[in-house]
N, C-alpha and C positions, 0 to 999 in steps of 0.2 A: 641338096647341095654336090658339090664333087666330094669325091671319093671317098660317098658314105658308108659304102661295104668294107670298105679296110677300113679306115677311122671305128667302127663298129668292133673292130678286134681288138681295140686297141686299151691298155689302161689307160685313162685319163686322168693327168695329175697337173691341179692347175696351182700357180703359185698365188702368193698371198696378194701381191697387186694388180693380179686381175682377175681376182674372185668376183666383185662387181659386175664385173663383161662379161662373166661365165653365166652368172644367175640372170642376167639380163637373154643372152644366147638358151638359156634351159628355159627362161619364161614361152620365148617368142616357139620355142621347140613343144611346149605343153599346148599354145595353142593352135598349133600345126597337127598335132597329133588328133586333136580337138575335131581339125575338119572335116575328115575321116568319118565323124556321126552329124556336122551340124547341118549336111545337105540335106539327111535325111528328117529333119527336123526344125524346116521352116526358115534356114538359113539360103541363101544363093550365093555360091563363090564365082568369082569371076574367071574366065579361062585362064591359065597359067599362072594364078593365085600360089601356088608354091613357088615358081620358079621368080614371081616376082619380090613374094617374100627373101628369097635365100638374097635375093641383090640389094634387094634393102637391108639384110642384116650385116652384109659384107664392109656396104655404109658406112652403118651405123657405128658398126667396130673400127672401122678403119678409122674415125675420129678419135676410140679410146687408145689407139697406136697399136689394136690387133692385128694381124694380119689374116690373110683367108684362108688360109691351111692351120692356122689355130683353132678360128673357127669350122672349121670341117674336122679337126681331130675333136673338140669338144660336141660337134653337132653328133655325132655317129652313136655315141656315146647316150646323149640325151635320148635322141630321137628312141634308142634302141629301148630306155627306160621308160619314156612314157607310153610305149607302145605297151610292154608289160604291165604298166600299171592299167592302161584303158582296158587289155582283155582280162585281165584280173576282175576289175569292175564286173564288165560285162560276164562274166562266165561265175561272175558268184548273183550277181542278179535275177541270171537265167536259170540258175540251181536253185535256190530260192521260189521260185515262181514253177518248176517240176518238180521238184521234193515239194515245197509244202502248198503249193497252190498260190503262192504270195504275189501281190502286184506290187505291193508295195515297193519293192525290191528296185523293180521294172521302171515305176513311175521316179524314182530315189536319184535312180542311173542315168536316167532321158535330162532330169530338170537341172541334173549337176554337168551335164553336157551342153546343157541350152546356158547356163552362166559362163561355164568356158567358153563357150560361143560366143554371148556377148559381151565377153570383157576382153575378147579377140575383137570384138568390131568398134569396141572404146578405144583400142589403142591404136596410135599415133600410123605404128608401123605397116596395119592394114587398111590404111584408107582410101580407100576407090576399091575394093578386094571384095568384101561380103556385107550384104548387106539382110534384111528380111522384111516383110508387113506386118509387122507390127507383133505384140504380145501376143494377142488374144489368136493370131492366125497360127505365131509358133505352140501354144497354146493346144490348139488343132492336130497341127503335123504330130505334135508328141505323142496326144490321145492315139494316133492313125498308127502310128509307130508302133506300140505299147499294141494295138492290137492287134497287127499284124502276127506278132509271138505269140499270141490265148486263142487266137480263133481259134485253133483246131483245138484246144480244149474248152471252145465254148463260152471263153468268159471274155470276147470283145466288150467293150461297150454298147456296140449295138447288138448284141443278141441277146434280147430282151425275153424272158416267154411267151410275149405276145406277140413278136416278130417268131421264134419259135411256132406255136400254134398257128398262126399265118401259113406257113411252110409247109408244114402239115396238111395242112389244107391243100393249097396248093398241088403238090403231091398226089393226093387224092381227082385233084379235078384232074391233071393230068394223064394221071393210070384210067380217068373213067373218062375222057374228055370225047372217046365215039362213042359212050354209049349212054349218057347224060344229055336229056331234050338239049337240041345247041339252044334255044335262047333262056333258058336256068342258066345253064351252062355260063356261057356268055357274060348274063348279067355277075357272077359270083366271081370272073375272071376282071370285069370292069373293074370291081369295085374293090380286089385284094389285086390283082398283080402288078408292076408297077410295069411304068410305059416304059418300051421300047427303050428307049435314051438315057435315060436313067440309069448312071454309070457309079452309084455310093454302094458300099461293100452289103448294106441291109438290101440295098433292090438285087443288088448280083447276085444273094441268097435266095433273092423268093424267087425270082427268073429263074435260077438254078433249080431251085428245089420242081419249080410245074415242069420243065425240061425232063429229069431226072423219071417223073410221073407217067410224061408219055415213053422215053422209051423203056419202060418199067410196064409201059402199058399190056405187052402180048404174053410177057412172062405171067403178070397177074390174073390174064382174061377174066376181069371181074364180068359180069352179068348186072343186068340192071338195079336189079334189086339187092345187090349187098353195096353198087355206088353208092345206093341211094341211101341207106343203112350209114356205110364208112363214111360218106359227107355229110351227110347230117352231125355223127359224133364229132368231125373236124369242126364244122360251124359254129358248134355247142363249144366249143372250147375255145374258140376265137374270144377275148373279151371284146 
């Protein structure tokens, strides 16, 4: 919306007779802030959605007697406030994970964001501008987003003990790739290494572990006896 930077510096005062109109602009403003997260959790926004929403708000408010300049003035304060709210919620959720390893707050944050995106999609002002492939697809997208936040701590949903054990085995196979008998090595790789075209996070992790082992082979310089012992221990650890 026009002149948001200037409007954001002003103290907004709303006459009582315009309170309902202001509440409506505030509602749409909360949706617009939510869209900064919607696209990351399974929602698709059309090109130029923000500009189209602004045009629709102007038209909607013109019918109530509120001019464009007033909408711009309100919008600056509204968007700034909802941006602060969103940032605070996100920071609180991130802090809960960072300080306590707590995933519930992250899940609650993204679930709340999804509800706002859903409310936006259900509002007539968004017709043709936002869509999703359904609740199941959005749930997967939310989990993927949470996983991207907690992967470094080893707490992503795909980071199971079984997967970690398989990753350790693949690293050993990489480090011993030129030492083990080729037939035995290839048989184990065929069983445990994902296909090259697999791009899910677990597959990327497993492939990365194998490649890391190959890169480290010269540093470890295992002989055949050492490799047999190492790989044997790693195989025994895989469920």
